[in-house]
RODO-2510 file (C-alpha; in nm, 4 decimals, decimal comma):
residues 310
     n   res          X          Y          Z
     1     m     0,0006     0,0038     0,0015
     2     a     0,1468     0,3344    -0,1065
     3     t     0,2014     0,5937     0,1539
     4     k     0,0638     0,9359     0,0507
     5     y     0,0332     1,2569     0,2534
     6     s     0,0606     1,6321     0,2406
     7     t     0,1975     1,8932     0,4858
     8     s     0,0698     2,2486     0,4734
     9     w     0,1958     2,5743     0,6300
    10     i     0,0766     2,9328     0,6461
    11     l     0,3904     3,1347     0,6631
    12     q     0,5338     3,4907     0,6819
    13     g     0,8322     3,3919     0,4628
    14     v     1,0753     3,1233     0,3637
    15     c     1,4492     3,0606     0,3119
    16     a     1,5275     2,8021     0,0442
    17     t     1,8136     2,5581     0,0558
    18     n     1,9767     2,7628    -0,2216
    19     g     1,9984     3,0647     0,0157
    20     n     1,7222     3,2757    -0,1422
    21     i     1,4855     3,4361     0,1006
    22     m     1,1364     3,5649     0,0236
    23     t     0,9083     3,7411     0,2820
    24     f     0,5379     3,7976     0,2312
    25     w     0,4655     3,9721     0,5640
    26     r     0,4068     4,3446     0,5094
    27     t     0,5793     4,3531     0,1758
    28     n     0,4384     4,5053    -0,1489
    29     f     0,2134     4,3042    -0,3620
    30     n     0,3842     4,0551    -0,5953
    31     m     0,7435     4,1698    -0,5682
    32     p     0,9754     3,9584    -0,7859
    33     v     1,0352     3,6202    -0,6219
    34     p     1,3797     3,4550    -0,6592
    35     c     1,3918     3,0887    -0,7419
    36     l     1,2943     2,8927    -0,4428
    37     f     1,3030     2,5388    -0,5926
    38     n     1,6489     2,4791    -0,7367
    39     g     1,8463     2,3840    -0,4272
    40     s     1,8529     2,0500    -0,2545
    41     s     1,5248     1,9001    -0,1228
    42     d     1,3883     1,6088     0,0731
    43     c     1,0535     1,4600     0,1667
    44     t     1,0469     1,6239     0,5120
    45     s     1,1375     1,9843     0,4374
    46     g     1,1003     2,0103     0,0571
    47     f     1,3164     2,2899    -0,0803
    48     m     1,3014     2,5003     0,2382
    49     a     1,5959     2,5410     0,4761
    50     a     1,3781     2,7622     0,7050
    51     r     1,0168     2,8619     0,7265
    52     y     0,9500     3,1879     0,9042
    53     g     0,6498     3,2684     1,1179
    54     d     0,4296     2,9658     1,0890
    55     m     0,0848     3,1217     1,1506
    56     g    -0,1359     2,8197     1,0761
    57     s    -0,4162     2,7677     1,3398
    58     t    -0,3408     3,0999     1,5066
    59     s    -0,5031     3,4504     1,5241
    60     q    -0,2998     3,7326     1,3714
    61     s    -0,3447     4,1047     1,4145
    62     l    -0,2828     4,2990     1,0883
    63     a    -0,2461     4,6382     1,2750
    64     g     0,0237     4,8300     1,0920
    65     h    -0,0520     4,6727     0,7571
    66     y    -0,2141     4,8460     0,4632
    67     a    -0,4158     4,7545     0,1634
    68     g    -0,1673     4,6435    -0,1108
    69     y     0,0572     4,4556     0,1350
    70     e     0,1295     4,0822     0,1101
    71     t     0,0476     3,9009     0,4342
    72     a     0,0928     3,5247     0,4151
    73     l     0,2213     3,2415     0,2095
    74     s     0,0562     2,8999     0,1731
    75     d     0,3314     2,6329     0,1373
    76     a     0,2271     2,2797     0,0579
    77     l     0,4458     1,9647     0,0406
    78     f     0,3009     1,6462    -0,1260
    79     v     0,4729     1,3157    -0,0654
    80     w     0,4293     0,9703    -0,2210
    81     c     0,6131     0,6603    -0,1077
    82     v     0,6065     0,2879    -0,2130
    83     a     0,7998    -0,0279    -0,1229
    84     n     0,8956    -0,2921    -0,3741
    85     p     0,7343    -0,4858    -0,5316
    86     e     0,4656    -0,2144    -0,5463
    87     t     0,4894     0,0647    -0,8022
    88     l     0,3046     0,3930    -0,8555
    89     n     0,2934     0,5687    -1,1898
    90     g     0,0545     0,8335    -1,2893
    91     t    -0,0211     1,2094    -1,3121
    92     s    -0,1663     1,3971    -1,0254
    93     c    -0,3539     1,7313    -1,0195
    94     l    -0,2346     1,9301    -0,7204
    95     t    -0,4568     2,2076    -0,5959
    96     q    -0,3961     2,4801    -0,3437
    97     k    -0,6871     2,7081    -0,2471
    98     w    -0,7410     3,0084    -0,0124
    99     y    -1,0785     3,0722     0,1429
   100     r    -1,2310     3,3670     0,3182
   101     n    -1,5107     3,2547     0,5591
   102     g    -1,6019     2,9758     0,3096
   103     t    -1,5657     3,1907    -0,0052
   104     l    -1,3038     3,0834    -0,2512
   105     i    -1,0516     3,3720    -0,3043
   106     g    -0,7513     3,1921    -0,4513
   107     n    -0,7328     2,8768    -0,6599
   108     y    -0,3972     2,7406    -0,7926
   109     y    -0,3202     2,4064    -0,9569
   110     t    -0,0451     2,2107    -1,1384
   111     l     0,0068     1,8711    -1,2717
   112     a     0,2743     1,6469    -1,1233
   113     s     0,4083     1,3319    -1,2879
   114     i     0,4603     1,0488    -1,0298
   115     s     0,7023     0,7700    -1,1202
   116     l     0,7875     0,5239    -0,8462
   117     n     0,9467     0,1915    -0,9290
   118     p     1,1681     0,0899    -0,6343
   119     p     1,4386    -0,1798    -0,6722
   120     a     1,4144    -0,4989    -0,4794
   121     d     1,3876    -0,4800    -0,0995
   122     s     1,3845    -0,0919    -0,0884
   123     w     1,1580     0,2086    -0,0667
   124     q     1,1256     0,5042    -0,3119
   125     w     1,0013     0,8513    -0,2411
   126     q     0,8809     1,1397    -0,4490
   127     w     0,7659     1,4834    -0,3422
   128     y     0,6349     1,8028    -0,4899
   129     e     0,6222     2,1528    -0,3262
   130     m     0,3936     2,4435    -0,4326
   131     m     0,3195     2,7912    -0,2893
   132     a     0,0501     3,0595    -0,3130
   133     n     0,0605     3,4055    -0,1505
   134     i    -0,2225     3,6223    -0,0329
   135     g    -0,2497     3,9945     0,0728
   136     i    -0,4819     4,2681     0,1823
   137     a    -0,7317     4,3741    -0,0858
   138     g    -1,1067     4,3639    -0,1420
   139     w    -1,0724     4,0377    -0,3371
   140     e    -0,8362     3,8660    -0,0819
   141     i    -0,7960     3,9670     0,2884
   142     s    -1,0752     4,2199     0,3205
   143     c    -1,2199     4,1875     0,6665
   144     t    -1,1795     4,0427     1,0134
   145     t    -1,2863     3,6745     0,9865
   146     c    -1,1598     3,3215     0,9449
   147     y    -0,9421     3,2258     0,6472
   148     c    -0,8005     2,8924     0,5548
   149     t    -0,5963     2,7001     0,3011
   150     v    -0,7010     2,3649     0,1483
   151     v    -0,4496     2,1529    -0,0383
   152     q    -0,5092     1,8172    -0,2046
   153     a    -0,4119     1,5924    -0,4900
   154     a    -0,6459     1,4215    -0,7354
   155     t    -0,5562     1,1452    -0,9775
   156     y    -0,5478     1,2904    -1,3275
   157     s    -0,4309     0,9710    -1,5060
   158     g    -0,2619     0,6381    -1,4396
   159     g    -0,2294     0,4968    -1,0811
   160     d    -0,4034     0,6341    -0,7766
   161     t    -0,1952     0,9398    -0,6752
   162     s    -0,4785     1,1077    -0,4834
   163     i    -0,4115     1,2718    -0,1434
   164     g    -0,7107     1,3919     0,0651
   165     a    -0,7799     1,7542     0,1546
   166     n    -0,5588     1,9164     0,4122
   167     t    -0,7149     2,2240     0,5717
   168     v    -0,5191     2,4862     0,7721
   169     p    -0,7097     2,7784     0,9336
   170     i    -0,6002     3,1246     1,0306
   171     d    -0,7939     3,4205     1,1861
   172     f    -0,6961     3,7697     1,0707
   173     g    -0,7887     4,0609     1,2948
   174     n    -0,7550     4,4381     1,2719
   175     v    -0,7744     4,4162     0,8915
   176     p    -0,7066     4,7600     0,7423
   177     d    -0,9592     4,9441     0,5173
   178     v    -0,9458     4,8214     0,1599
   179     t    -1,1489     5,1042     0,0110
   180     q    -1,0028     5,2299    -0,3101
   181     c    -0,9907     5,6098    -0,3898
   182     s    -1,0918     5,7679    -0,7238
   183     s    -0,9047     5,6473    -1,0154
   184     s    -0,8416     6,0088    -1,1103
   185     l    -0,5921     6,0325    -0,8263
   186     r    -0,3872     5,7332    -0,9430
   187     g    -0,0259     5,8330    -0,9980
   188     s    -0,0207     6,1249    -0,7604
   189     i     0,3031     6,1587    -0,5677
   190     w     0,4107     6,4170    -0,3046
   191     v     0,6162     6,4887    -0,0021
   192     d     0,4331     6,5511     0,3248
   193     g     0,6656     6,6345     0,6214
   194     a     0,9448     6,3739     0,6128
   195     n     0,7507     6,1087     0,4168
   196     l     0,6827     6,0326     0,0566
   197     h     0,3167     5,9697    -0,0347
   198     y     0,1730     5,8200    -0,3528
   199     i    -0,1480     5,6856    -0,4876
   200     n    -0,0592     5,3449    -0,6396
   201     a    -0,2119     5,1813    -0,9441
   202     n    -0,4658     4,9950    -0,7210
   203     c    -0,5894     5,3369    -0,5963
   204     w    -0,4612     5,3041    -0,2472
   205     e    -0,2444     5,5683    -0,0708
   206     h     0,0897     5,4367     0,0400
   207     v     0,3351     5,6253     0,2624
   208     m     0,7156     5,5652     0,2275
   209     c     0,9136     5,6349     0,5392
   210     g     1,2751     5,7087     0,4207
   211     v     1,6181     5,6900     0,5758
   212     c     1,7417     6,0422     0,6654
   213     e     2,0815     6,1428     0,5274
   214     g     2,0873     6,4756     0,7111
   215     s     2,1938     6,6950     0,4255
   216     l     2,0060     7,0014     0,3069
   217     g     1,8044     7,0157    -0,0177
   218     t     1,5049     7,1774    -0,1805
   219     p     1,1835     7,0784     0,0092
   220     g     0,9507     6,8614    -0,1959
   221     a     1,2254     6,7617    -0,4526
   222     i     1,1979     6,3917    -0,5683
   223     y     1,4816     6,2383    -0,7723
   224     i     1,7006     5,9308    -0,8460
   225     e     2,0438     5,9400    -0,6966
   226     t     2,3391     5,9310    -0,9418
   227     n     2,6273     5,9883    -0,7031
   228     a     2,8162     5,6574    -0,6746
   229     f     2,9049     5,7329    -0,3131
   230     a     2,5537     5,8204    -0,1869
   231     c     2,3178     5,5295    -0,2333
   232     p     2,3240     5,5321    -0,6221
   233     n     2,0117     5,4242    -0,8023
   234     y     1,7933     5,4895    -0,5000
   235     l     1,4823     5,6990    -0,4959
   236     k     1,5290     6,0099    -0,2893
   237     w     1,3185     6,3048    -0,1717
   238     v     1,3589     6,6181     0,0368
   239     g     1,1359     6,6658     0,3367
   240     s     0,9686     6,9924     0,4431
   241     d     1,2703     7,0788     0,6708
   242     g     1,5144     7,0338     0,3836
   243     s     1,6514     6,6949     0,5042
   244     i     1,7263     6,4499     0,2293
   245     y     1,5699     6,0962     0,2608
   246     h     1,6228     5,7840     0,0564
   247     a     1,3838     5,4993     0,0074
   248     p     1,4457     5,2075     0,2516
   249     w     1,5028     4,9717    -0,0401
   250     a     1,5611     4,9601    -0,4148
   251     i     1,5085     4,6456    -0,6276
   252     c     1,6501     4,6111    -0,9797
   253     q     1,3654     4,4321    -1,1465
   254     f     1,4162     4,0714    -1,2400
   255     c     1,1953     3,7966    -1,3733
   256     s     0,9890     3,6538    -1,0864
   257     s     0,9707     3,2706    -1,0334
   258     f     0,6098     3,3163    -0,9361
   259     s     0,3560     3,3386    -1,2198
   260     n     0,1876     3,6540    -1,0844
   261     g     0,5155     3,8468    -1,0529
   262     a     0,7487     4,0672    -1,2550
   263     p     0,8775     3,9920    -1,6075
   264     a     1,2439     4,0449    -1,6928
   265     n     1,3934     4,3929    -1,6530
   266     p     1,3156     4,5970    -1,9679
   267     a     1,6480     4,7865    -1,9270
   268     p     1,5492     5,0768    -2,1577
   269     g     1,8892     5,2398    -2,1227
   270     a     2,0454     5,5453    -1,9564
   271     s     1,8737     5,7905    -2,1927
   272     y     1,5556     5,7208    -1,9923
   273     a     1,7213     5,7835    -1,6510
   274     g     1,5167     5,9819    -1,4122
   275     n     1,1784     5,8687    -1,5342
   276     i     0,9589     5,7717    -1,2384
   277     w     0,6011     5,6493    -1,2288
   278     v     0,3315     5,4542    -1,0383
   279     d     0,3740     5,1079    -1,2004
   280     g     0,0694     4,9314    -1,3394
   281     q     0,2508     4,5996    -1,3718
   282     f     0,2248     4,2891    -1,1599
   283     g     0,1750     4,4105    -0,7979
   284     d     0,0314     4,7535    -0,8877
   285     t     0,1423     4,8988    -0,5470
   286     h     0,4988     5,0078    -0,6128
   287     l     0,6875     5,3001    -0,7642
   288     a     0,8999     5,2274    -1,0670
   289     y     1,1904     5,4348    -1,2092
   290     i     1,4817     5,4207    -1,4496
   291     a     1,8164     5,4728    -1,2807
   292     n     2,1378     5,6041    -1,4139
   293     d     2,2480     5,2523    -1,5225
   294     g     1,9512     5,2218    -1,7583
   295     n     1,7711     4,9611    -1,5529
   296     k     1,4177     4,9685    -1,4151
   297     y     1,4036     4,9718    -1,0375
   298     l     1,1240     4,9238    -0,7792
   299     a     1,0541     5,0995    -0,4535
   300     g     0,7660     5,0738    -0,2112
   301     a     0,6164     5,1374     0,1232
   302     g     0,6264     4,7793     0,2364
   303     h     0,9153     4,5874     0,3936
   304     y     1,2199     4,4729     0,1844
   305     p     1,1143     4,1151     0,0728
   306     y     1,4543     3,9409     0,0555
   307     q     1,5314     3,9149     0,4275
   308     s     1,3885     3,7390     0,7337
   309     p     1,0724     3,9115     0,8580
   310     y     1,2226     3,9282     1,2059
***
């Protein structure tokens, strides 16, 4: 009799065995995700060396979060095992779903080919890992209630590769307002006090708190730094008191390994340097700009996604 099971987590972030980190707790929607599935793996941990902030079967306050922020990652590991003389060969349809109080809000699936033919007097294992993120928006986390993930495998063809439903609940409280403002305000950007405000492509106001450099500038100025010794390629602005601030992070856009993320960097060239806009691609909650090196960069109000959430 084949052994078949799934393990499911609701996480703040992960660190893959290849060293890549991706955080989904308080980061901007759909930031580019580095490859998380090309290191070593096993049937116990999948491809992950560490899983940060396991929130499954808990209650979590979202105070301090804003609409347009990622919040959680569903991580599912499917395992099949057989012992000789048994074999298991077939195609399985793996599904991973998010629900809000019984309403389906995220549905992801993939086909996995299972081929297990262990040699004499031995066992053979096979595993598959998949992920799906969720954030604060009217169509995802929109109110204080119970959410859950459901993962399962269904036989698509061949032998019985099915694995029953595995449900993991989570309660989100203090969910922020997800009301969107008028589309006529989309793209607005301004300095208020020490902070940079903008209306993103999803029509939510985001506030970027910068890192003060202490120098004096022209209040209200917004620009891309070109000085190689002063945070080059970073978005900067000047507060009302003349202090210069730079964005807490800058991401040179790369092709995301997640299907809902960024395409490859368009790299339009240095002749476009200085252009800045509210980007309507992938996450729709970030600012985009062309830096002096000719590449497209991203900046946002959320946390930097490529480090531990702690």
